[in-house]
mmCIF file of the N, C-alpha and C atoms, coordinates in Angstrom:
data_MODEL
# 
_entry.id   MODEL 
# 
loop_
_atom_site.group_PDB 
_atom_site.id 
_atom_site.type_symbol 
_atom_site.label_atom_id 
_atom_site.label_alt_id 
_atom_site.label_comp_id 
_atom_site.label_asym_id 
_atom_site.label_entity_id 
_atom_site.label_seq_id 
_atom_site.pdbx_PDB_ins_code 
_atom_site.Cartn_x 
_atom_site.Cartn_y 
_atom_site.Cartn_z 
_atom_site.occupancy 
_atom_site.B_iso_or_equiv 
_atom_site.pdbx_formal_charge 
_atom_site.auth_seq_id 
_atom_site.auth_comp_id 
_atom_site.auth_asym_id 
_atom_site.auth_atom_id 
_atom_site.pdbx_PDB_model_num 
ATOM 1   N N  . MET A 1 1  ? 88.570  119.051 135.714 1.00 0.00 ? 1  MET A N  1 
ATOM 2   C CA . MET A 1 1  ? 89.885  119.395 135.221 1.00 0.00 ? 1  MET A CA 1 
ATOM 3   C C  . MET A 1 1  ? 90.508  118.135 134.630 1.00 0.00 ? 1  MET A C  1 
ATOM 4   N N  . PRO A 1 2  ? 91.039  118.239 133.417 1.00 0.00 ? 2  PRO A N  1 
ATOM 5   C CA . PRO A 1 2  ? 91.672  117.066 132.817 1.00 0.00 ? 2  PRO A CA 1 
ATOM 6   C C  . PRO A 1 2  ? 92.919  116.654 133.594 1.00 0.00 ? 2  PRO A C  1 
ATOM 7   N N  . GLU A 1 3  ? 93.303  115.412 133.437 1.00 0.00 ? 3  GLU A N  1 
ATOM 8   C CA . GLU A 1 3  ? 94.510  114.915 134.096 1.00 0.00 ? 3  GLU A CA 1 
ATOM 9   C C  . GLU A 1 3  ? 95.679  114.942 133.124 1.00 0.00 ? 3  GLU A C  1 
ATOM 10  N N  . GLY A 1 4  ? 96.854  115.217 133.623 1.00 0.00 ? 4  GLY A N  1 
ATOM 11  C CA . GLY A 1 4  ? 98.070  115.184 132.820 1.00 0.00 ? 4  GLY A CA 1 
ATOM 12  C C  . GLY A 1 4  ? 98.410  116.541 132.225 1.00 0.00 ? 4  GLY A C  1 
ATOM 13  N N  . ILE A 1 5  ? 99.688  116.753 132.031 1.00 0.00 ? 5  ILE A N  1 
ATOM 14  C CA . ILE A 1 5  ? 100.177 118.050 131.552 1.00 0.00 ? 5  ILE A CA 1 
ATOM 15  C C  . ILE A 1 5  ? 99.692  118.369 130.146 1.00 0.00 ? 5  ILE A C  1 
ATOM 16  N N  . GLU A 1 6  ? 99.663  117.374 129.256 1.00 0.00 ? 6  GLU A N  1 
ATOM 17  C CA . GLU A 1 6  ? 99.218  117.628 127.885 1.00 0.00 ? 6  GLU A CA 1 
ATOM 18  C C  . GLU A 1 6  ? 97.754  118.048 127.860 1.00 0.00 ? 6  GLU A C  1 
ATOM 19  N N  . ALA A 1 7  ? 96.905  117.315 128.541 1.00 0.00 ? 7  ALA A N  1 
ATOM 20  C CA . ALA A 1 7  ? 95.469  117.616 128.559 1.00 0.00 ? 7  ALA A CA 1 
ATOM 21  C C  . ALA A 1 7  ? 95.197  118.959 129.227 1.00 0.00 ? 7  ALA A C  1 
ATOM 22  N N  . GLN A 1 8  ? 95.909  119.262 130.308 1.00 0.00 ? 8  GLN A N  1 
ATOM 23  C CA . GLN A 1 8  ? 95.700  120.539 130.986 1.00 0.00 ? 8  GLN A CA 1 
ATOM 24  C C  . GLN A 1 8  ? 96.201  121.707 130.139 1.00 0.00 ? 8  GLN A C  1 
ATOM 25  N N  . THR A 1 9  ? 97.304  121.510 129.424 1.00 0.00 ? 9  THR A N  1 
ATOM 26  C CA . THR A 1 9  ? 97.807  122.559 128.538 1.00 0.00 ? 9  THR A CA 1 
ATOM 27  C C  . THR A 1 9  ? 96.814  122.801 127.415 1.00 0.00 ? 9  THR A C  1 
ATOM 28  N N  . GLU A 1 10 ? 96.307  121.735 126.819 1.00 0.00 ? 10 GLU A N  1 
ATOM 29  C CA . GLU A 1 10 ? 95.329  121.871 125.741 1.00 0.00 ? 10 GLU A CA 1 
ATOM 30  C C  . GLU A 1 10 ? 94.068  122.600 126.232 1.00 0.00 ? 10 GLU A C  1 
ATOM 31  N N  . GLN A 1 11 ? 93.586  122.238 127.400 1.00 0.00 ? 11 GLN A N  1 
ATOM 32  C CA . GLN A 1 11 ? 92.395  122.902 127.948 1.00 0.00 ? 11 GLN A CA 1 
ATOM 33  C C  . GLN A 1 11 ? 92.676  124.372 128.223 1.00 0.00 ? 11 GLN A C  1 
ATOM 34  N N  . SER A 1 12 ? 93.835  124.675 128.769 1.00 0.00 ? 12 SER A N  1 
ATOM 35  C CA . SER A 1 12 ? 94.199  126.074 129.036 1.00 0.00 ? 12 SER A CA 1 
ATOM 36  C C  . SER A 1 12 ? 94.212  126.882 127.751 1.00 0.00 ? 12 SER A C  1 
ATOM 37  N N  . LEU A 1 13 ? 94.779  126.315 126.703 1.00 0.00 ? 13 LEU A N  1 
ATOM 38  C CA . LEU A 1 13 ? 94.863  127.018 125.425 1.00 0.00 ? 13 LEU A CA 1 
ATOM 39  C C  . LEU A 1 13 ? 93.487  127.174 124.779 1.00 0.00 ? 13 LEU A C  1 
ATOM 40  N N  . ARG A 1 14 ? 92.628  126.170 124.910 1.00 0.00 ? 14 ARG A N  1 
ATOM 41  C CA . ARG A 1 14 ? 91.253  126.302 124.404 1.00 0.00 ? 14 ARG A CA 1 
ATOM 42  C C  . ARG A 1 14 ? 90.504  127.388 125.172 1.00 0.00 ? 14 ARG A C  1 
ATOM 43  N N  . ASN A 1 15 ? 90.729  127.451 126.479 1.00 0.00 ? 15 ASN A N  1 
ATOM 44  C CA . ASN A 1 15 ? 90.102  128.507 127.283 1.00 0.00 ? 15 ASN A CA 1 
ATOM 45  C C  . ASN A 1 15 ? 90.584  129.888 126.839 1.00 0.00 ? 15 ASN A C  1 
ATOM 46  N N  . ILE A 1 16 ? 91.880  130.011 126.601 1.00 0.00 ? 16 ILE A N  1 
ATOM 47  C CA . ILE A 1 16 ? 92.451  131.274 126.129 1.00 0.00 ? 16 ILE A CA 1 
ATOM 48  C C  . ILE A 1 16 ? 91.824  131.654 124.793 1.00 0.00 ? 16 ILE A C  1 
ATOM 49  N N  . GLU A 1 17 ? 91.711  130.710 123.883 1.00 0.00 ? 17 GLU A N  1 
ATOM 50  C CA . GLU A 1 17 ? 91.136  130.990 122.570 1.00 0.00 ? 17 GLU A CA 1 
ATOM 51  C C  . GLU A 1 17 ? 89.689  131.471 122.702 1.00 0.00 ? 17 GLU A C  1 
ATOM 52  N N  . ALA A 1 18 ? 88.914  130.857 123.591 1.00 0.00 ? 18 ALA A N  1 
ATOM 53  C CA . ALA A 1 18 ? 87.525  131.266 123.804 1.00 0.00 ? 18 ALA A CA 1 
ATOM 54  C C  . ALA A 1 18 ? 87.450  132.691 124.367 1.00 0.00 ? 18 ALA A C  1 
ATOM 55  N N  . ILE A 1 19 ? 88.310  132.997 125.311 1.00 0.00 ? 19 ILE A N  1 
ATOM 56  C CA . ILE A 1 19 ? 88.335  134.339 125.902 1.00 0.00 ? 19 ILE A CA 1 
ATOM 57  C C  . ILE A 1 19 ? 88.732  135.367 124.850 1.00 0.00 ? 19 ILE A C  1 
ATOM 58  N N  . LEU A 1 20 ? 89.756  135.049 124.067 1.00 0.00 ? 20 LEU A N  1 
ATOM 59  C CA . LEU A 1 20 ? 90.182  135.953 122.994 1.00 0.00 ? 20 LEU A CA 1 
ATOM 60  C C  . LEU A 1 20 ? 89.037  136.210 122.021 1.00 0.00 ? 20 LEU A C  1 
ATOM 61  N N  . HIS A 1 21 ? 88.376  135.145 121.597 1.00 0.00 ? 21 HIS A N  1 
ATOM 62  C CA . HIS A 1 21 ? 87.282  135.259 120.646 1.00 0.00 ? 21 HIS A CA 1 
ATOM 63  C C  . HIS A 1 21 ? 86.155  136.134 121.214 1.00 0.00 ? 21 HIS A C  1 
ATOM 64  N N  . ALA A 1 22 ? 85.815  135.925 122.470 1.00 0.00 ? 22 ALA A N  1 
ATOM 65  C CA . ALA A 1 22 ? 84.748  136.696 123.111 1.00 0.00 ? 22 ALA A CA 1 
ATOM 66  C C  . ALA A 1 22 ? 85.099  138.188 123.175 1.00 0.00 ? 22 ALA A C  1 
ATOM 67  N N  . ALA A 1 23 ? 86.386  138.503 123.246 1.00 0.00 ? 23 ALA A N  1 
ATOM 68  C CA . ALA A 1 23 ? 86.839  139.889 123.326 1.00 0.00 ? 23 ALA A CA 1 
ATOM 69  C C  . ALA A 1 23 ? 87.124  140.492 121.951 1.00 0.00 ? 23 ALA A C  1 
ATOM 70  N N  . GLY A 1 24 ? 86.890  139.704 120.888 1.00 0.00 ? 24 GLY A N  1 
ATOM 71  C CA . GLY A 1 24 ? 87.130  140.206 119.541 1.00 0.00 ? 24 GLY A CA 1 
ATOM 72  C C  . GLY A 1 24 ? 88.572  140.087 119.082 1.00 0.00 ? 24 GLY A C  1 
ATOM 73  N N  . TYR A 1 25 ? 89.317  139.221 119.720 1.00 0.00 ? 25 TYR A N  1 
ATOM 74  C CA . TYR A 1 25 ? 90.712  138.979 119.365 1.00 0.00 ? 25 TYR A CA 1 
ATOM 75  C C  . TYR A 1 25 ? 90.853  137.560 118.823 1.00 0.00 ? 25 TYR A C  1 
ATOM 76  N N  . SER A 1 26 ? 92.038  137.268 118.307 1.00 0.00 ? 26 SER A N  1 
ATOM 77  C CA . SER A 1 26 ? 92.354  135.898 117.903 1.00 0.00 ? 26 SER A CA 1 
ATOM 78  C C  . SER A 1 26 ? 93.748  135.563 118.425 1.00 0.00 ? 26 SER A C  1 
ATOM 79  N N  . LYS A 1 27 ? 94.126  134.321 118.282 1.00 0.00 ? 27 LYS A N  1 
ATOM 80  C CA . LYS A 1 27 ? 95.441  133.935 118.805 1.00 0.00 ? 27 LYS A CA 1 
ATOM 81  C C  . LYS A 1 27 ? 96.575  134.616 118.047 1.00 0.00 ? 27 LYS A C  1 
ATOM 82  N N  . THR A 1 28 ? 96.313  135.141 116.846 1.00 0.00 ? 28 THR A N  1 
ATOM 83  C CA . THR A 1 28 ? 97.352  135.887 116.131 1.00 0.00 ? 28 THR A CA 1 
ATOM 84  C C  . THR A 1 28 ? 97.612  137.244 116.770 1.00 0.00 ? 28 THR A C  1 
ATOM 85  N N  . ASP A 1 29 ? 96.705  137.689 117.661 1.00 0.00 ? 29 ASP A N  1 
ATOM 86  C CA . ASP A 1 29 ? 96.894  138.951 118.386 1.00 0.00 ? 29 ASP A CA 1 
ATOM 87  C C  . ASP A 1 29 ? 97.711  138.779 119.662 1.00 0.00 ? 29 ASP A C  1 
ATOM 88  N N  . VAL A 1 30 ? 98.018  137.543 120.024 1.00 0.00 ? 30 VAL A N  1 
ATOM 89  C CA . VAL A 1 30 ? 98.773  137.279 121.252 1.00 0.00 ? 30 VAL A CA 1 
ATOM 90  C C  . VAL A 1 30 ? 100.235 137.671 121.033 1.00 0.00 ? 30 VAL A C  1 
ATOM 91  N N  . VAL A 1 31 ? 100.756 138.486 121.939 1.00 0.00 ? 31 VAL A N  1 
ATOM 92  C CA . VAL A 1 31 ? 102.143 138.938 121.832 1.00 0.00 ? 31 VAL A CA 1 
ATOM 93  C C  . VAL A 1 31 ? 103.057 138.322 122.889 1.00 0.00 ? 31 VAL A C  1 
ATOM 94  N N  . LYS A 1 32 ? 102.470 137.825 123.985 1.00 0.00 ? 32 LYS A N  1 
ATOM 95  C CA . LYS A 1 32 ? 103.305 137.242 125.038 1.00 0.00 ? 32 LYS A CA 1 
ATOM 96  C C  . LYS A 1 32 ? 102.484 136.282 125.885 1.00 0.00 ? 32 LYS A C  1 
ATOM 97  N N  . SER A 1 33 ? 103.111 135.198 126.265 1.00 0.00 ? 33 SER A N  1 
ATOM 98  C CA . SER A 1 33 ? 102.510 134.240 127.195 1.00 0.00 ? 33 SER A CA 1 
ATOM 99  C C  . SER A 1 33 ? 103.495 133.969 128.328 1.00 0.00 ? 33 SER A C  1 
ATOM 100 N N  . THR A 1 34 ? 102.943 133.808 129.507 1.00 0.00 ? 34 THR A N  1 
ATOM 101 C CA . THR A 1 34 ? 103.719 133.375 130.663 1.00 0.00 ? 34 THR A CA 1 
ATOM 102 C C  . THR A 1 34 ? 103.149 132.032 131.098 1.00 0.00 ? 34 THR A C  1 
ATOM 103 N N  . VAL A 1 35 ? 104.003 131.024 131.142 1.00 0.00 ? 35 VAL A N  1 
ATOM 104 C CA . VAL A 1 35 ? 103.580 129.674 131.492 1.00 0.00 ? 35 VAL A CA 1 
ATOM 105 C C  . VAL A 1 35 ? 104.135 129.338 132.876 1.00 0.00 ? 35 VAL A C  1 
ATOM 106 N N  . LEU A 1 36 ? 103.248 128.976 133.770 1.00 0.00 ? 36 LEU A N  1 
ATOM 107 C CA . LEU A 1 36 ? 103.643 128.540 135.105 1.00 0.00 ? 36 LEU A CA 1 
ATOM 108 C C  . LEU A 1 36 ? 103.459 127.035 135.179 1.00 0.00 ? 36 LEU A C  1 
ATOM 109 N N  . LEU A 1 37 ? 104.510 126.328 135.543 1.00 0.00 ? 37 LEU A N  1 
ATOM 110 C CA . LEU A 1 37 ? 104.485 124.873 135.616 1.00 0.00 ? 37 LEU A CA 1 
ATOM 111 C C  . LEU A 1 37 ? 104.748 124.421 137.039 1.00 0.00 ? 37 LEU A C  1 
ATOM 112 N N  . GLN A 1 38 ? 103.981 123.446 137.474 1.00 0.00 ? 38 GLN A N  1 
ATOM 113 C CA . GLN A 1 38 ? 104.238 122.871 138.797 1.00 0.00 ? 38 GLN A CA 1 
ATOM 114 C C  . GLN A 1 38 ? 105.583 122.155 138.795 1.00 0.00 ? 38 GLN A C  1 
ATOM 115 N N  . ASN A 1 39 ? 105.971 121.595 137.628 1.00 0.00 ? 39 ASN A N  1 
ATOM 116 C CA . ASN A 1 39 ? 107.237 120.881 137.511 1.00 0.00 ? 39 ASN A CA 1 
ATOM 117 C C  . ASN A 1 39 ? 107.867 121.252 136.172 1.00 0.00 ? 39 ASN A C  1 
ATOM 118 N N  . ILE A 1 40 ? 109.016 121.893 136.200 1.00 0.00 ? 40 ILE A N  1 
ATOM 119 C CA . ILE A 1 40 ? 109.671 122.361 134.972 1.00 0.00 ? 40 ILE A CA 1 
ATOM 120 C C  . ILE A 1 40 ? 110.032 121.198 134.046 1.00 0.00 ? 40 ILE A C  1 
ATOM 121 N N  . SER A 1 41 ? 110.109 119.994 134.569 1.00 0.00 ? 41 SER A N  1 
ATOM 122 C CA . SER A 1 41 ? 110.399 118.845 133.706 1.00 0.00 ? 41 SER A CA 1 
ATOM 123 C C  . SER A 1 41 ? 109.225 118.541 132.764 1.00 0.00 ? 41 SER A C  1 
ATOM 124 N N  . ASP A 1 42 ? 108.073 119.172 132.999 1.00 0.00 ? 42 ASP A N  1 
ATOM 125 C CA . ASP A 1 42 ? 106.930 119.039 132.091 1.00 0.00 ? 42 ASP A CA 1 
ATOM 126 C C  . ASP A 1 42 ? 107.010 120.004 130.913 1.00 0.00 ? 42 ASP A C  1 
ATOM 127 N N  . PHE A 1 43 ? 108.086 120.794 130.849 1.00 0.00 ? 43 PHE A N  1 
ATOM 128 C CA . PHE A 1 43 ? 108.187 121.817 129.806 1.00 0.00 ? 43 PHE A CA 1 
ATOM 129 C C  . PHE A 1 43 ? 108.081 121.226 128.410 1.00 0.00 ? 43 PHE A C  1 
ATOM 130 N N  . ALA A 1 44 ? 108.798 120.163 128.111 1.00 0.00 ? 44 ALA A N  1 
ATOM 131 C CA . ALA A 1 44 ? 108.789 119.594 126.757 1.00 0.00 ? 44 ALA A CA 1 
ATOM 132 C C  . ALA A 1 44 ? 107.393 119.126 126.358 1.00 0.00 ? 44 ALA A C  1 
ATOM 133 N N  . ALA A 1 45 ? 106.690 118.478 127.255 1.00 0.00 ? 45 ALA A N  1 
ATOM 134 C CA . ALA A 1 45 ? 105.339 118.002 126.956 1.00 0.00 ? 45 ALA A CA 1 
ATOM 135 C C  . ALA A 1 45 ? 104.389 119.181 126.766 1.00 0.00 ? 45 ALA A C  1 
ATOM 136 N N  . MET A 1 46 ? 104.493 120.189 127.619 1.00 0.00 ? 46 MET A N  1 
ATOM 137 C CA . MET A 1 46 ? 103.667 121.389 127.470 1.00 0.00 ? 46 MET A CA 1 
ATOM 138 C C  . MET A 1 46 ? 103.994 122.079 126.160 1.00 0.00 ? 46 MET A C  1 
ATOM 139 N N  . ASN A 1 47 ? 105.271 122.194 125.848 1.00 0.00 ? 47 ASN A N  1 
ATOM 140 C CA . ASN A 1 47 ? 105.718 122.896 124.651 1.00 0.00 ? 47 ASN A CA 1 
ATOM 141 C C  . ASN A 1 47 ? 105.224 122.224 123.375 1.00 0.00 ? 47 ASN A C  1 
ATOM 142 N N  . ALA A 1 48 ? 105.124 120.904 123.365 1.00 0.00 ? 48 ALA A N  1 
ATOM 143 C CA . ALA A 1 48 ? 104.623 120.186 122.193 1.00 0.00 ? 48 ALA A CA 1 
ATOM 144 C C  . ALA A 1 48 ? 103.169 120.564 121.916 1.00 0.00 ? 48 ALA A C  1 
ATOM 145 N N  . VAL A 1 49 ? 102.364 120.672 122.952 1.00 0.00 ? 49 VAL A N  1 
ATOM 146 C CA . VAL A 1 49 ? 100.962 121.073 122.788 1.00 0.00 ? 49 VAL A CA 1 
ATOM 147 C C  . VAL A 1 49 ? 100.894 122.545 122.392 1.00 0.00 ? 49 VAL A C  1 
ATOM 148 N N  . TYR A 1 50 ? 101.687 123.368 123.027 1.00 0.00 ? 50 TYR A N  1 
ATOM 149 C CA . TYR A 1 50 ? 101.732 124.807 122.746 1.00 0.00 ? 50 TYR A CA 1 
ATOM 150 C C  . TYR A 1 50 ? 102.089 125.055 121.284 1.00 0.00 ? 50 TYR A C  1 
ATOM 151 N N  . ALA A 1 51 ? 103.048 124.299 120.762 1.00 0.00 ? 51 ALA A N  1 
ATOM 152 C CA . ALA A 1 51 ? 103.491 124.464 119.370 1.00 0.00 ? 51 ALA A CA 1 
ATOM 153 C C  . ALA A 1 51 ? 102.389 124.100 118.378 1.00 0.00 ? 51 ALA A C  1 
ATOM 154 N N  . LYS A 1 52 ? 101.521 123.181 118.730 1.00 0.00 ? 52 LYS A N  1 
ATOM 155 C CA . LYS A 1 52 ? 100.389 122.830 117.856 1.00 0.00 ? 52 LYS A CA 1 
ATOM 156 C C  . LYS A 1 52 ? 99.328  123.928 117.863 1.00 0.00 ? 52 LYS A C  1 
ATOM 157 N N  . PHE A 1 53 ? 99.239  124.672 118.953 1.00 0.00 ? 53 PHE A N  1 
ATOM 158 C CA . PHE A 1 53 ? 98.258  125.746 119.079 1.00 0.00 ? 53 PHE A CA 1 
ATOM 159 C C  . PHE A 1 53 ? 98.721  126.994 118.344 1.00 0.00 ? 53 PHE A C  1 
ATOM 160 N N  . TYR A 1 54 ? 99.963  127.375 118.540 1.00 0.00 ? 54 TYR A N  1 
ATOM 161 C CA . TYR A 1 54 ? 100.545 128.545 117.876 1.00 0.00 ? 54 TYR A CA 1 
ATOM 162 C C  . TYR A 1 54 ? 101.439 128.057 116.744 1.00 0.00 ? 54 TYR A C  1 
ATOM 163 N N  . THR A 1 55 ? 100.838 127.798 115.587 1.00 0.00 ? 55 THR A N  1 
ATOM 164 C CA . THR A 1 55 ? 101.585 127.211 114.470 1.00 0.00 ? 55 THR A CA 1 
ATOM 165 C C  . THR A 1 55 ? 102.337 128.245 113.651 1.00 0.00 ? 55 THR A C  1 
ATOM 166 N N  . GLU A 1 56 ? 101.861 129.496 113.654 1.00 0.00 ? 56 GLU A N  1 
ATOM 167 C CA . GLU A 1 56 ? 102.520 130.555 112.896 1.00 0.00 ? 56 GLU A CA 1 
ATOM 168 C C  . GLU A 1 56 ? 102.868 131.716 113.820 1.00 0.00 ? 56 GLU A C  1 
ATOM 169 N N  . ASN A 1 57 ? 104.067 132.220 113.691 1.00 0.00 ? 57 ASN A N  1 
ATOM 170 C CA . ASN A 1 57 ? 104.516 133.365 114.485 1.00 0.00 ? 57 ASN A CA 1 
ATOM 171 C C  . ASN A 1 57 ? 104.154 133.231 115.962 1.00 0.00 ? 57 ASN A C  1 
ATOM 172 N N  . PRO A 1 58 ? 104.683 132.227 116.633 1.00 0.00 ? 58 PRO A N  1 
ATOM 173 C CA . PRO A 1 58 ? 104.350 132.065 118.050 1.00 0.00 ? 58 PRO A CA 1 
ATOM 174 C C  . PRO A 1 58 ? 104.759 133.295 118.856 1.00 0.00 ? 58 PRO A C  1 
ATOM 175 N N  . PRO A 1 59 ? 103.959 133.654 119.855 1.00 0.00 ? 59 PRO A N  1 
ATOM 176 C CA . PRO A 1 59 ? 104.282 134.829 120.665 1.00 0.00 ? 59 PRO A CA 1 
ATOM 177 C C  . PRO A 1 59 ? 105.496 134.574 121.554 1.00 0.00 ? 59 PRO A C  1 
ATOM 178 N N  . ALA A 1 60 ? 106.066 135.667 122.035 1.00 0.00 ? 60 ALA A N  1 
ATOM 179 C CA . ALA A 1 60 ? 107.143 135.548 123.018 1.00 0.00 ? 60 ALA A CA 1 
ATOM 180 C C  . ALA A 1 60 ? 106.600 134.778 124.216 1.00 0.00 ? 60 ALA A C  1 
ATOM 181 N N  . ARG A 1 61 ? 107.476 133.997 124.840 1.00 0.00 ? 61 ARG A N  1 
ATOM 182 C CA . ARG A 1 61 ? 107.001 133.179 125.959 1.00 0.00 ? 61 ARG A CA 1 
ATOM 183 C C  . ARG A 1 61 ? 108.105 133.024 126.992 1.00 0.00 ? 61 ARG A C  1 
ATOM 184 N N  . VAL A 1 62 ? 107.675 132.993 128.244 1.00 0.00 ? 62 VAL A N  1 
ATOM 185 C CA . VAL A 1 62 ? 108.553 132.629 129.348 1.00 0.00 ? 62 VAL A CA 1 
ATOM 186 C C  . VAL A 1 62 ? 107.870 131.507 130.108 1.00 0.00 ? 62 VAL A C  1 
ATOM 187 N N  . ALA A 1 63 ? 108.657 130.682 130.756 1.00 0.00 ? 63 ALA A N  1 
ATOM 188 C CA . ALA A 1 63 ? 108.116 129.580 131.551 1.00 0.00 ? 63 ALA A CA 1 
ATOM 189 C C  . ALA A 1 63 ? 108.870 129.505 132.868 1.00 0.00 ? 63 ALA A C  1 
ATOM 190 N N  . PHE A 1 64 ? 108.116 129.278 133.929 1.00 0.00 ? 64 PHE A N  1 
ATOM 191 C CA . PHE A 1 64 ? 108.685 129.195 135.262 1.00 0.00 ? 64 PHE A CA 1 
ATOM 192 C C  . PHE A 1 64 ? 108.121 127.989 135.995 1.00 0.00 ? 64 PHE A C  1 
ATOM 193 N N  . GLU A 1 65 ? 108.939 127.406 136.841 1.00 0.00 ? 65 GLU A N  1 
ATOM 194 C CA . GLU A 1 65 ? 108.435 126.410 137.782 1.00 0.00 ? 65 GLU A CA 1 
ATOM 195 C C  . GLU A 1 65 ? 108.008 127.157 139.040 1.00 0.00 ? 65 GLU A C  1 
ATOM 196 N N  . VAL A 1 66 ? 106.851 126.777 139.571 1.00 0.00 ? 66 VAL A N  1 
ATOM 197 C CA . VAL A 1 66 ? 106.339 127.402 140.792 1.00 0.00 ? 66 VAL A CA 1 
ATOM 198 C C  . VAL A 1 66 ? 106.091 126.326 141.835 1.00 0.00 ? 66 VAL A C  1 
ATOM 199 N N  . ALA A 1 67 ? 106.026 126.726 143.088 1.00 0.00 ? 67 ALA A N  1 
ATOM 200 C CA . ALA A 1 67 ? 105.846 125.762 144.182 1.00 0.00 ? 67 ALA A CA 1 
ATOM 201 C C  . ALA A 1 67 ? 104.493 125.080 144.128 1.00 0.00 ? 67 ALA A C  1 
ATOM 202 N N  . ALA A 1 68 ? 103.456 125.821 143.759 1.00 0.00 ? 68 ALA A N  1 
ATOM 203 C CA . ALA A 1 68 ? 102.107 125.245 143.701 1.00 0.00 ? 68 ALA A CA 1 
ATOM 204 C C  . ALA A 1 68 ? 101.229 126.134 142.844 1.00 0.00 ? 68 ALA A C  1 
ATOM 205 N N  . LEU A 1 69 ? 100.206 125.531 142.266 1.00 0.00 ? 69 LEU A N  1 
ATOM 206 C CA . LEU A 1 69 ? 99.211  126.258 141.484 1.00 0.00 ? 69 LEU A CA 1 
ATOM 207 C C  . LEU A 1 69 ? 97.837  125.987 142.084 1.00 0.00 ? 69 LEU A C  1 
ATOM 208 N N  . PRO A 1 70 ? 96.883  126.886 141.855 1.00 0.00 ? 70 PRO A N  1 
ATOM 209 C CA . PRO A 1 70 ? 95.551  126.695 142.426 1.00 0.00 ? 70 PRO A CA 1 
ATOM 210 C C  . PRO A 1 70 ? 94.920  125.366 142.018 1.00 0.00 ? 70 PRO A C  1 
ATOM 211 N N  . MET A 1 71 ? 94.222  124.758 142.950 1.00 0.00 ? 71 MET A N  1 
ATOM 212 C CA . MET A 1 71 ? 93.475  123.522 142.735 1.00 0.00 ? 71 MET A CA 1 
ATOM 213 C C  . MET A 1 71 ? 94.347  122.356 142.265 1.00 0.00 ? 71 MET A C  1 
ATOM 214 N N  . GLY A 1 72 ? 95.643  122.435 142.534 1.00 0.00 ? 72 GLY A N  1 
ATOM 215 C CA . GLY A 1 72 ? 96.536  121.342 142.186 1.00 0.00 ? 72 GLY A CA 1 
ATOM 216 C C  . GLY A 1 72 ? 96.809  121.184 140.697 1.00 0.00 ? 72 GLY A C  1 
ATOM 217 N N  . THR A 1 73 ? 96.539  122.238 139.923 1.00 0.00 ? 73 THR A N  1 
ATOM 218 C CA . THR A 1 73 ? 96.788  122.138 138.482 1.00 0.00 ? 73 THR A CA 1 
ATOM 219 C C  . THR A 1 73 ? 98.277  122.016 138.199 1.00 0.00 ? 73 THR A C  1 
ATOM 220 N N  . LEU A 1 74 ? 98.579  121.520 137.014 1.00 0.00 ? 74 LEU A N  1 
ATOM 221 C CA . LEU A 1 74 ? 99.973  121.327 136.605 1.00 0.00 ? 74 LEU A CA 1 
ATOM 222 C C  . LEU A 1 74 ? 100.512 122.494 135.792 1.00 0.00 ? 74 LEU A C  1 
ATOM 223 N N  . VAL A 1 75 ? 99.603  123.265 135.180 1.00 0.00 ? 75 VAL A N  1 
ATOM 224 C CA . VAL A 1 75 ? 100.020 124.369 134.309 1.00 0.00 ? 75 VAL A CA 1 
ATOM 225 C C  . VAL A 1 75 ? 99.007  125.498 134.393 1.00 0.00 ? 75 VAL A C  1 
ATOM 226 N N  . GLU A 1 76 ? 99.524  126.712 134.284 1.00 0.00 ? 76 GLU A N  1 
ATOM 227 C CA . GLU A 1 76 ? 98.694  127.908 134.173 1.00 0.00 ? 76 GLU A CA 1 
ATOM 228 C C  . GLU A 1 76 ? 99.342  128.786 133.124 1.00 0.00 ? 76 GLU A C  1 
ATOM 229 N N  . ILE A 1 77 ? 98.534  129.357 132.232 1.00 0.00 ? 77 ILE A N  1 
ATOM 230 C CA . ILE A 1 77 ? 99.073  130.179 131.152 1.00 0.00 ? 77 ILE A CA 1 
ATOM 231 C C  . ILE A 1 77 ? 98.403  131.541 131.179 1.00 0.00 ? 77 ILE A C  1 
ATOM 232 N N  . GLU A 1 78 ? 99.215  132.585 131.254 1.00 0.00 ? 78 GLU A N  1 
ATOM 233 C CA . GLU A 1 78 ? 98.742  133.962 131.177 1.00 0.00 ? 78 GLU A CA 1 
ATOM 234 C C  . GLU A 1 78 ? 99.090  134.481 129.791 1.00 0.00 ? 78 GLU A C  1 
ATOM 235 N N  . THR A 1 79 ? 98.159  135.187 129.168 1.00 0.00 ? 79 THR A N  1 
ATOM 236 C CA . THR A 1 79 ? 98.352  135.644 127.799 1.00 0.00 ? 79 THR A CA 1 
ATOM 237 C C  . THR A 1 79 ? 98.068  137.123 127.678 1.00 0.00 ? 79 THR A C  1 
ATOM 238 N N  . ILE A 1 80 ? 98.886  137.817 126.902 1.00 0.00 ? 80 ILE A N  1 
ATOM 239 C CA . ILE A 1 80 ? 98.659  139.216 126.592 1.00 0.00 ? 80 ILE A CA 1 
ATOM 240 C C  . ILE A 1 80 ? 98.438  139.331 125.087 1.00 0.00 ? 80 ILE A C  1 
ATOM 241 N N  . ALA A 1 81 ? 97.318  139.944 124.712 1.00 0.00 ? 81 ALA A N  1 
ATOM 242 C CA . ALA A 1 81 ? 96.997  140.152 123.294 1.00 0.00 ? 81 ALA A CA 1 
ATOM 243 C C  . ALA A 1 81 ? 96.859  141.640 123.022 1.00 0.00 ? 81 ALA A C  1 
ATOM 244 N N  . VAL A 1 82 ? 97.271  142.058 121.815 1.00 0.00 ? 82 VAL A N  1 
ATOM 245 C CA . VAL A 1 82 ? 97.223  143.465 121.422 1.00 0.00 ? 82 VAL A CA 1 
ATOM 246 C C  . VAL A 1 82 ? 96.712  143.531 119.992 1.00 0.00 ? 82 VAL A C  1 
ATOM 247 N N  . LYS A 1 83 ? 95.827  144.462 119.756 1.00 0.00 ? 83 LYS A N  1 
ATOM 248 C CA . LYS A 1 83 ? 95.335  144.728 118.390 1.00 0.00 ? 83 LYS A CA 1 
ATOM 249 C C  . LYS A 1 83 ? 96.102  145.880 117.808 1.00 0.00 ? 83 LYS A C  1 
ATOM 250 N N  . ASP A 1 84 ? 96.409  145.791 116.518 1.00 0.00 ? 84 ASP A N  1 
ATOM 251 C CA . ASP A 1 84 ? 97.079  146.901 115.823 1.00 0.00 ? 84 ASP A CA 1 
ATOM 252 C C  . ASP A 1 84 ? 96.111  148.037 115.600 1.00 0.00 ? 84 ASP A C  1 
# 
């Protein structure tokens, strides 16, 4: 697992892209993301990486601070994609 919020966010988004691709979707099919952060003060750093990933028509997003994430991660991203 990479260290730091930026690296973990980037890895999470790359994982999402791979899963989408394997299912026949793309990131343009994403309609909503839920971001869980171990520390809400990491929002700006996470958001900078997120904005580079979703450059056009970013999906709706919510972000929450949580008490803990599995394996001590700093960020977890859940994504919902829909095909027309």
